[in-house]
N, C-alpha and C positions, 0 to 999 in steps of 0.2 A: 723742311728737308724730308725727302722720302725715307721710309723705314729702311730700305736696303742701303741707301747712302749713309744713314745714321749708323747702322751696324758696321758698315765698312770703315767709316772714320773712327768709330770706337775701338775696333780691333787694331787699326793703324796706330792710333795714339797710345794704346795699351802697350804695344811693342816698343814705341819710343820711350815711354815712361820706365819700362823695365830696364832698358839699356842705360838710361840716365841714372838708375838706381845703383849703378856699378860702384861709384865712389862711396855712397852711403853704406854699402855692404861691408866696407873696410873699417869705417870710423869707430863703431862701437867695440870692435875687437882688435884695435891696433895694439893694445897692451899684450894680447895673446900672440899676435904676429911678432912683436918685438921679442917676446920670450921664446917663441918657437924657432925663430930664425936667428936669434942671438944678435940683435941690433939695438941701437939706442934711438932717442928722440931725434938726434941730429941726422942720422942715416935715414930714418923713416920720413923725416921732413924733406930731405933731398929727393927721396923717391916720390913723395906726394907732389913736390914742386915740379919735378920732371914730368910726372904724369899729367899735371894740369897744363903745362906748357906744350907738351906733345899733342894733347887734345886740342889746344888752341890752334896749333899749326895745321892740324888735319882739318879743322873747321874751315880754314881759308880755302883749301883745295876742294873739299867736299861741298862747301857753300857755293863756290863757283860752279861746280857741276850741277847743282840744283837749279841754276839759272839757264842751263843749256840743254839738259836732258831731263827725262821724267824723274821726278823725285822718288817715285815708288821704287825704281831700279836701285837708286842709291841706298835706300833704307833696307831693301832685301839683302844687298851685299853686306851692309853693316850688321844686320841681324845675324847672318850666318857667321861672320867673323867673331862677333862678340860672344855668341852662344858657345861656339867651340872653344874659345879662349877661356870662358868661365868654367867649363867642364874640365879643362886641363889643369885647373888649380888643384885638383886632387893629387897631382904628382909633384907639387911644390914642396921641396924639403931643403932647397938651397936658395940663397939670396939672388943668385944670377938668374935663375928661372923665374922667380917672383918678379924681378925687374922687367924681364922680357915680356911676360904675359901682361903686366900692368901697362906697358907702353903700347902693345897691340890693342888692348882694351880701350886705351885712350884714343887711338885712331878711330876705332869703330864708333865710340861715343861722340866724336867730333861731328858726325853727320847729323845728329839728332836736332840740335837747336835750329839751324837754318831751315831744315825741312819743316819742323813744327811751326815756326813763325810764318814762313811763306805760305804754308797750307792754310793757316788761320786767316791770313790776309786775303786769301782767295775764296773763303767760305763764309766770312762774316763781313757785314757792311762796315764801311769806314766810320760810321757814327758810333759803332759799338766796339771799336777795336780795343780800347784800353780795358774794358770789362772782359773781353774775350781773352786778352793776355793775362789779366788778373786770375781768371779761372784756370788758364793753363799753368800759371805760376803756382796756384794752389794745388792742382793735380800733381805737379812736379814735386812740391813740398810733401804732399801726402805719400807720394811714391817713396821719397826719401825716408819718411817716418816709418812706413811699412818695411822698408829695407832695414832700417835700424832695429825695429822690433824683431824682425826675422833673425838678424845677426845676434841680437841679445838673447834670443831663445836658445842659442847654442853656446852662450857664454855662461859657464857654471862657476866662475870664480866668486867666492864669498867675500865681496868687498866690505861687508859689515864687520869682518874680522880683521881688517887691515887698519893699522894705526896711522891715519893721515896727518896727525898733529905732531908726532915726535920724530917722524922720518921724512927725508926729502922725497921728491917725486921719483928720482932715479932709484933711491933705496927701496921704495915701494914696488917698483917694477922688478927689481932683483929679488925681493921677497916673494912675489907671485911666481916668478920663474923657478925659484928654489923649492917652494913648498907645494906648488900645484902643477908639476910637470905633465901629469896625465890629462890635464884640462886645457892644454895649450893648442892642440891640433884641431879643435872643433870649428875654427874660423873658416875652414874650407867648405863646409856643408852648404851654407847659403848660396855660394857661387854655383855649386853643382845643381841645386834645385832651380835656381833662376836660369841657368844655362839651358837646362832641358826645356823649361817653360818657353824661353825665347825661341828655341829651335822650332817648337810646335807653332808658335804665333807667326814666325817668319814664313813657314810653309802655308799657313792659312792666308796671310797677306798676299802671297804670290798669286792667289786665285781670286781674292775678294777686294783688294785695294783699288780705289778709284782715284784717278788723277783729276783734280778740279781744274776748270778753265782759268787761266791766268787773267787777272784784272776784272773778272766778271762782277765783283762787288764794289768796284770803284764808283764814286759818286757820279762822275760824268759818263760812265759806261752803263748806267742804269737803263735797262730795257733794250740795250743794243746787243751785247754779247750773249744774251739768252738764246738768240737765234743760232742754231748749230752750224749754219752755213757761214757765219761771221766769226773769224778767229782773231785774237789779239796777236798779230804777226810780228810785233817788235821784239827783237832778240838782243841779248847782250853782245856788245862788240868791245874789243880791246881798247879802242879809241875812247870808249865811255869812261875808262878809268880816270882820265884827267879830270872830267867833270865831277865824278863821284868824290874824289879825294881832294878836290879844291873847294868843295861846298863847305862853307864855314860851320854850318850846323852839324854836318857829319864829322868834321874835325873835332869839335869840342865834345860831342856826344861820344864819339868812338875812342878818343885818346885819353879820356879820363878814367884811367885804371886805378887812380889813387883811392877812390872810394870803396874799393873791394879788397884792399890789402888786409885790413883788420878782419874783414869777413872771411878771407882765406885762412887766417890764423884760427878764428873761432870755429869755422867749419871743420878744419883738419883736426882740432884738438878738443872738440866739444865734450866728448865722453870722458877723457882723462880729466878735463876741467871740472866736470860735474862730480866725478868719483873721487879724484885725488886732491882737489883743492877746495871745492865747496863741501866735500865730505858727505855727499848724498849717496846713500846705499839703497838700492832697489829692494833690499830685504829688510830694511829698518823702517818701522812705522813712522817715526818722526821725519826721516828723510823723504818717505813717500808723501807725507802730508805737505812738507815744504815744496816738493816738486809739483803737487796738485795745485797749491796756491799760486805758484809761478805760472803754471799752464793756464789757470783761470784768468790770469792777467794777459798773458801773451796771445792766447787764441782770440778773445773778443776784440782787444785793442789792436793787436798786431795784424791778425789776418782779416777780421771782419771790417773793422773801422779803417785800418791802414790800407790793406791791399785792395779791398773792394770799394770802400768809401772814397778813397782818393783816386782810384781808377774811374769811378763814376763821375767824380768831380771834373776830372780831365776831359772825359767824353762830353759832359754837360757844357763846359766852356767852349769846346769846339762846335757843338751843336748850336750854341748861342751866337756863333759868328766869329769867334776868336780862333783862327787856325793854329796859333801858338799856345793854346790853352794847356795842352798836354805837356809841352816842354817846360812851361812855367811851373806846373805842379811838380814835375820831376826835379826841377832845380830847387824849388822850395823844400822838398823832402830831402834832397841831397845835402842841404845845409843844416836843416833843423834837427836831423837825427843825431848830429855830432855831440851837442852839449848834454843830451839825455844819456847817451851811451857813456860819456865821460863820468857823469855823476854816478851812474849805476856801477861802473867798473871800480870807481874809487871806494865804494862801500865794501867790496870784497868780503862777503859773508862766509863763515864757516859753521856749518850746522852742528857738528858734534860739540864744538867749543862755545857755540852761541856768541861768536865774535864778529865784529865788523871793522871796516877801515884798516885792513891789513893787520888785524889782531890788536889794534890799539883801544878798541871799545868792546868790553865784555858785558853782555846784557843778560838780565834774568829771563825767565820764561815769557812774561808779558812783553818786556822790552824787546826780546828777540823777535817775536811775531809781529810787533808793531814796525820794527825796522825792516823785517823781511817783506812785509806788505809794501812798504815804501820802495824797497829794492825791486819788487816784482812789478809795481805800477810804473816806475821809472823805466825799467827795461821794456815793458810793454809799449809805452809811448815811443821809445827809441826804435823798437822793432816796427811799430806802425808806420813811422815816417820812412824807415829803411825799406819796408815792403811796398810802400807807395811809389818807390822809384821805378821798379822793373816794368810794370804794365805801361806806365806813361813813357818810360824811356824807349821800350820796344815800339810803341805806337808812334812816338816822335821820329824814330829811326825809319819806320815804314813810310810815314807821311812825307819825309824829306827826300824820298827816293822813288824813282819810277818802278813799276812792277817788275821789269826785267832786270833791275839792279838790286832788288831787295835781298835776295839770297846772298849775293856777294858782300853787300854792305853789312848785313847782320852777321855774316861769318867773320868779316874783318873786325867788327866791333867786339864780337865774342872772343876772338883771338886776343885782342888787346886786353879785354877783361880778364882772360885767363893768365896773362902776364902778371897782373896785380894779385890774383889769387895764388899764383905760383910763388911769387915773391913772399906773400904772407905765409904760405905753408912751409917753404924751405927756410926762409929767414926766421919764421916764428919758432921752429924747432931749435935753431941755434940760440935764439934769445932766451927761450925757456931753459935751456941748459945753463946759460949764464946767470939769469935772474932767479932760477928755481921758482918762478911764479908765472902762472898763466895770466892772472889779472894785471900784473904790472906790464907784461908784454903787450897785452891787448890795449891797455890804457895809453901807453906811449905811441903805439901804432895808430890808434884812433885819433889822437891829438895831432901828430905830425902829418900823417897822410890826409887827415880831415881838412887841415888848412890848405894843403896843396890841391885837394879836390875842389874846395870852394872857389879857388882861382880859375878852375876850368868850367864851373857851372855858370858863373856870373856873365861871361860874354854871350851866352845863349839868349839873354834878354834883348840883346842888340842886333843879332844877326839872323835869328831864326825866321822872322816874319818875311823877309825878302826871299829866302830860300823856299818856304812853303808856297809863296805866291808864284814863283817860277814853276814849281811842279804842277800847281793847279792850272796854270796857263797851258802847259804842254799837254796835259791830259784832256783839257777842253778842246784843244786843236785836234787831237787824235780822235776824240769822240765825233767831232764834226766830219772828219775825213772818213771814218768808218760808216757814218750815216749815208754819205754821198755814194760810197761804193756799194 
């Protein structure tokens, strides 16, 4: 790739990543938001759920636009809308304005995933798709982590002084609101900083972003579309919808929102879970050590072995002649992550009390670290299988659709995915209020929706081969037609 093109794509994807950081800017400071706006877990869960679903609905419309107009134009509009919305958070002092801005931000965010995936499909060869999507997923995760750290940098609540063992989660939120009222309004600053940065990047992309040629990296188009005089002229037609939504691989890949319900709960409440249930304080040496041990398991097993190793395995199987290799890996990961998550969640550690299994096992110093390492390793394996799904899932979705259909299909699948995450965020807040336990809520969500998810993964073993063969046949015919012209 030429240096100018590489710089262009880097700035382009940096803009997408910052917009996608939107949700992560909220999560670490949701306790501050709850106290500042005087709302509880149920209300903020409903807001998170509505945000996710609105984002999903916008994905459908904006994903369709990416198939019929330049993707650059869609992203520029999204960048302008999101940056202005983020800056306006400085004026949020009432719940109604917070809700309005969150919904507008959700619409802008909805453009990002179909643009990012369809761009990658047009700049990376089909043999390396899973690895490219794994890299994209890693960059998106790093963006979320950076957003979390930025948000935490403005969170000055001394969690180490909060007694998580003798008070309920709701009582601890009330305690923070009562004792630290002057520290509640700092959650707005990360939005203002990111909004200004996004506005600058949007202006830069207006002049530097390059629209890649569609289908240029397809196997059967190798050496054909590099000629500037030859264009991939096939466009999305409304009549194509029938073929897209009756293809069985699309149905089972897209409709399986059950596997992200528990993820929606964990993502929405990850920081209160760490601070108020695990009892980890970022200002306490023991808590920081426990967090470091956890990360030393999650990063190599989850991200390196799981995300990249399993993505490479999917690409390798396809390269060896199995066109269904990626969907098989995604299916395997979708099933195998469930038992490991269930065991890790059943351990339910609490760092200050050195307890496990919902407080039924109290360990000494050595016993605590032994069980904590088991907890960390089990969670790492679960995360590894879970992160192995996305790159192979996206690649399978791209492989099962023609180039002019991919934005629409990825958008539809992302929308259905957001329904699951929205159910998790909204329903999770309600269940946490009832059970007063993050772990119990996550355990039952993983068990119930994991069983339903498995029922959606298994049929892919039987239907995907014929669907991939059909796409290969059509692309081969189109390549021959382009050669003749």
